[in-house]
Structure formats: C-alpha cells, structure tokens
C-alpha positions in Angstrom: 0.2 -0.1 0.5 1.3 3.1 -0.5 0.4 6.8 0.7 -1.4 9.3 -0.9 0.2 12.2 -2.4 0.8 15.0 0.3 -1.8 17.9 -0.1 -0.5 21.1 -1.7 2.5 22.2 -3.2 4.6 20.5 -0.4 6.7 17.3 -1.0 7.3 14.6 1.4 10.7 12.7 1.0 8.8 9.2 1.8 6.1 9.9 -1.2 7.2 7.3 -3.7 5.8 8.8 -6.8 8.5 10.3 -9.2 8.7 14.5 -9.7 6.2 15.5 -12.4 9.7 17.5 -13.8 12.9 17.3 -13.5 14.8 20.1 -10.6 16.2 23.2 -12.1 20.0 23.6 -12.3 21.4 25.6 -9.7 24.3 27.0 -12.0 22.1 28.2 -14.6 20.1 31.7 -13.6 17.8 32.8 -16.6 20.0 30.5 -19.1 23.1 32.7 -18.5 25.8 30.0 -16.1 26.4 31.4 -12.5 30.2 32.1 -12.2 31.4 30.5 -9.2 30.8 32.1 -6.0 33.8 32.0 -2.8 32.5 29.7 -0.3 33.6 29.7 3.1 36.9 29.8 4.3 37.9 26.7 5.9 40.1 27.6 8.5 42.9 24.3 8.5 43.5 25.2 5.3 47.4 26.1 4.4 48.4 29.1 4.1 49.0 30.4 0.3 50.9 33.0 1.2 53.2 31.2 4.1 57.2 31.3 3.0 58.1 27.4 1.7 60.9 26.0 3.8 63.0 24.2 1.2 64.7 21.7 3.6 61.3 20.6 4.5 61.9 17.1 3.3 65.2 16.9 4.4 64.6 17.2 8.0 64.3 14.1 10.0 61.0 13.4 12.3 63.1 13.1 15.5 64.5 16.5 15.3 61.1 18.3 14.9 59.5 19.4 17.9 56.4 18.1 19.5 53.1 20.0 18.7 52.2 21.6 21.9 56.7 22.3 22.8 58.6 25.5 23.0 62.1 25.4 23.3 63.3 27.2 26.0 63.4 31.5 25.5 60.5 31.0 22.7 57.6 34.0 22.7 54.7 32.9 20.8 53.6 35.6 18.0 51.6 38.1 19.9 53.1 37.6 23.3 55.5 40.2 25.1 59.1 38.5 26.2 59.4 36.9 29.7 61.0 39.5 31.9 64.2 38.3 33.5 64.7 36.7 36.8 60.5 36.1 36.2 59.7 33.0 37.6 61.9 30.5 39.1 65.7 29.9 38.9 67.1 27.7 38.1 69.2 25.6 40.6 72.9 25.4 40.3 74.9 22.6 38.7 75.6 19.6 41.2 79.4 19.4 41.7 80.3 15.7 40.2 83.2 15.0 42.6 80.0 15.7 45.6 78.4 13.0 44.2 81.0 10.6 44.0 82.4 11.5 47.7 79.0 10.6 49.0 78.6 6.9 47.0 81.8 6.0 48.1 81.2 7.0 51.1 77.8 5.0 51.6 79.4 1.7 49.7 82.1 2.3 52.7 78.6 0.5 55.2 79.6 -2.6 53.1 83.6 -2.2 52.4 85.6 0.0 54.7 87.9 0.7 52.3 86.1 3.5 50.1 85.1 5.4 53.4 88.0 7.2 54.2 88.6 8.3 49.9 84.6 9.4 50.3 85.4 11.2 53.6 88.5 13.1 51.1 86.7 13.8 48.2 84.4 15.5 50.2 86.5 17.9 51.7 87.6 18.4 48.0 84.1 18.9 46.7 83.4 21.5 49.2 86.6 23.6 48.3 85.6 23.1 44.9 82.4 24.4 45.9 83.1 27.8 47.3 85.2 28.5 44.6 82.6 27.9 41.8 79.5 28.6 43.3 78.0 25.2 42.2 75.3 22.7 43.9 76.1 20.0 45.7 77.2 21.7 49.0 75.0 19.3 51.8 76.1 16.1 49.8 80.0 16.6 50.5 79.4 17.4 53.7 77.3 14.2 54.1 80.3 12.5 52.2 82.5 14.4 54.8 80.6 13.0 58.0 79.8 9.7 57.3 83.5 8.9 55.8 85.2 10.1 58.7 82.6 8.2 61.3 82.9 4.4 59.2 87.0 5.3 59.1 86.8 5.7 62.7 84.6 2.6 62.8 86.7 1.1 60.8 90.1 1.9 62.7 88.3 1.2 66.4 87.8 -2.4 64.9 91.3 -2.9 63.9 92.6 -1.7 67.5 89.8 -4.1 69.3 91.3 -7.1 66.5 95.2 -6.4 67.5 94.4 -5.8 71.2 92.5 -9.0 71.3 95.0 -11.2 69.2 97.8 -9.9 72.0 95.7 -10.5 74.3 95.7 -14.2 73.4 99.6 -14.6 73.0 100.0 -12.9 76.6 97.6 -15.8 78.1 98.8 -18.7 76.2 100.6 -21.5 77.4 103.8 -21.8 75.7 104.6 -25.0 77.6 102.8 -27.2 75.7 103.9 -31.0 75.7 103.3 -32.9 73.1 
C-alpha cells in the first residue's frame, strides 16, 4: 500500500512517486551560467602566502619539536617577552666530585676501604663548591661526616682485633707438651 500524495505544493520525501519535472540546475539562471561564488574559508587550509621551507623534506622527524612544545626562550607571536628573573630560578649544577664522594662514603658501609676515600673527596668537593658556586654542598658535607665516622669505626674495630690477638698471645701457655 502506498501513501496518498501530500496536499498542496509540499513534497514529502517518504512519498514514492516520481517528480513531475526535473529539478532546476542551480548553476544556470535565466539560461546564463552563474560564475562560481567563493565559499566559506577553511580555517585548517594551509596559508597560500606562507614562506616555503626548501629543507622541509630533508628534516628528520626526531629533530622536529613535538606539537605543543616550545623550546626554552621561545616567545609565541603576539606575547611580550618575559622579564628577566621571572619565574623560578634554575638550580645550580651539582658538583660531580660531591656526588662521587657521597657514593663512596655510602659504599663504605659494606667495604670499609672506600669510606676514607669518600671523606677526602668530600673535602676536595667542598673547596671546589666554594670556588665555583656549584650545588652539592650538602652531599659533600654528608660524605665527610659518614666517611670519617665509618673510618673511625674501622680503626676502632682493627684496634680491638689487634688487642684481642695480643691478649691471646700473652695468655697462651707456651710450654705445651706433645
């Protein structure tokens, strides 16, 4: 069963009858072709007046900046440059000898040989930090403290061991008969 045609001049898309005349061509008005009109501007279309990068194809993708990433010191267009001293100051570079001294002093817990080396390197690192203004003064001081404490304990253990050997020799009976 089919639906009856809609009343009046209204066309119903659900009505299955064929139209009585073909639809007019929108590109022809009064027998004359209409010139194409500019459409809406695509906001995502590339700018035809932008300068062309002759090396665009030669760049490796790993050297391209990530989307949304701005390198340090880059100011986006339309924004004023930042004032010097604005934001957080950069922390100073940590002295490498202070790091090495701290690591050697901590390794001294298991191998007592590295503790005095860590303490001595801590003193050298403190002097370098005073002269250069680098960071790591806390690590150097910790290396000195831990290194000398472990060195003192090592000396104390060796002294007790030597005293025990001397006591064992002094109290032994040398006239053992076989």
